[in-house]
MILODO-963421 format. One line per field, with one value per residue (C-alpha): x negated, y negated, z negated; residue in three letters. Coordinates in nm, 4 decimals, always signed. Each point is the difference from the previous one (the first is absolute). Example, Ala and Ser with C-alpha at 12.3 -4.5 7.8 and 13.67 -1.06 7.14 Angstrom:
% residues 2
xx -1.2300	-0.1370
yy +0.4500	-0.3440
zz -0.7800	+0.0660
r ALA	SER
***
This chain:
% residues 68
xx -0.0827	-0.2892	+0.1569	+0.3704	-0.1631	-0.1080	+0.1379	-0.0692	-0.1419	-0.3730	-0.0316	-0.3912	-0.0905	+0.0895	+0.3515	+0.0400	-0.1431	+0.2717	+0.2551	-0.0361	-0.0261	-0.1516	-0.3011	-0.0594	-0.0469	-0.3696	-0.1220	-0.3151	+0.3941	+0.1658	-0.2490	-0.0964	+0.3323	+0.0520	-0.3305	+0.1770	+0.3671	-0.2534	-0.2373	+0.3817	+0.1167	+0.3138	-0.1769	-0.2174	-0.3066	-0.0114	-0.1695	+0.2687	-0.1418	+0.0892	-0.0336	-0.2754	-0.2160	-0.0223	+0.2206	+0.0254	+0.4314	+0.1639	+0.3262	+0.1963	-0.0666	+0.2247	+0.0661	-0.3864	-0.0419	+0.2298	-0.2002	+0.2273
yy +18.4877	+0.0668	+0.4377	-0.2108	-0.2156	+0.2754	+0.2286	+0.2847	-0.3233	+0.0187	-0.3620	-0.1978	-0.1650	-0.3873	+0.1430	+0.1398	-0.3054	-0.1999	+0.1612	-0.0069	-0.3547	-0.1097	-0.1879	+0.2361	+0.2377	+0.0061	+0.2326	+0.1781	+0.1077	+0.0916	+0.2299	+0.1332	+0.1441	+0.1204	+0.2092	+0.1417	+0.0601	+0.2173	+0.1431	+0.1160	+0.1513	-0.2796	-0.1223	-0.0089	-0.1766	+0.0069	-0.1984	-0.2146	-0.2603	-0.3371	-0.2787	+0.2478	+0.0129	+0.3491	-0.0865	+0.2037	+0.0166	+0.2164	+0.2285	+0.1534	+0.3707	+0.2648	+0.3838	-0.0087	-0.0174	+0.1713	+0.3648	+0.2668
zz -14.2278	+0.2657	+0.0175	+0.0218	+0.2947	+0.1866	+0.1692	+0.2974	+0.2360	+0.0150	-0.2233	-0.0302	-0.3277	+0.1697	+0.0590	-0.3605	-0.1519	+0.2707	-0.1147	-0.3676	+0.0744	-0.3844	-0.1000	-0.2631	+0.2951	+0.1505	+0.2741	-0.2692	-0.2506	+0.2692	+0.1399	-0.3069	-0.0830	+0.2591	+0.0102	-0.3220	+0.2218	+0.2425	-0.2312	-0.2091	+0.3339	+0.0275	+0.2810	+0.3387	+0.0966	+0.4104	+0.1922	+0.3216	+0.2473	-0.0324	+0.2216	+0.2097	-0.3688	-0.2237	-0.3010	-0.3395	-0.1158	-0.2083	+0.0392	-0.3150	+0.0438	+0.2328	-0.0274	+0.0797	-0.4017	-0.0788	-0.1100	-0.0452
r GLU	ILE	TYR	ALA	LEU	ILE	GLY	THR	GLU	PRO	MET	THR	VAL	ASP	ASP	ILE	VAL	ALA	GLY	LEU	ASP	SER	GLU	GLU	VAL	THR	ARG	ASN	LYS	VAL	THR	ALA	ARG	LEU	GLY	LYS	LEU	VAL	LYS	ALA	GLY	LEU	ALA	VAL	LYS	GLU	ALA	VAL	LYS	VAL	ASP	GLY	LYS	GLN	ARG	MET	ALA	TYR	ARG	LEU	ALA	GLY	ASP	GLU	ALA	VAL	ALA	GLU
***
C-alpha cells in the first residue's frame, strides 16, 4: 500500500500515514516499511523543508537508482 501511495514527489511519513487513512497504520510501521523500500532500491529518502523545518521525505526511485 505504501509503495502504491508514494509517487515521484517527496512525501513525509506523516503525509503517507494520513494518505493510508487506517487506524492500524502507525508512524513506526510506515517508517519501517519505507526503510525496506529504500534498502531494496524502490524508494529514495531525501531531506525537504516543511514549514521552515527540515524533514525526511520519500519518493519512488527513478532512473538514478537503475545501474545499467
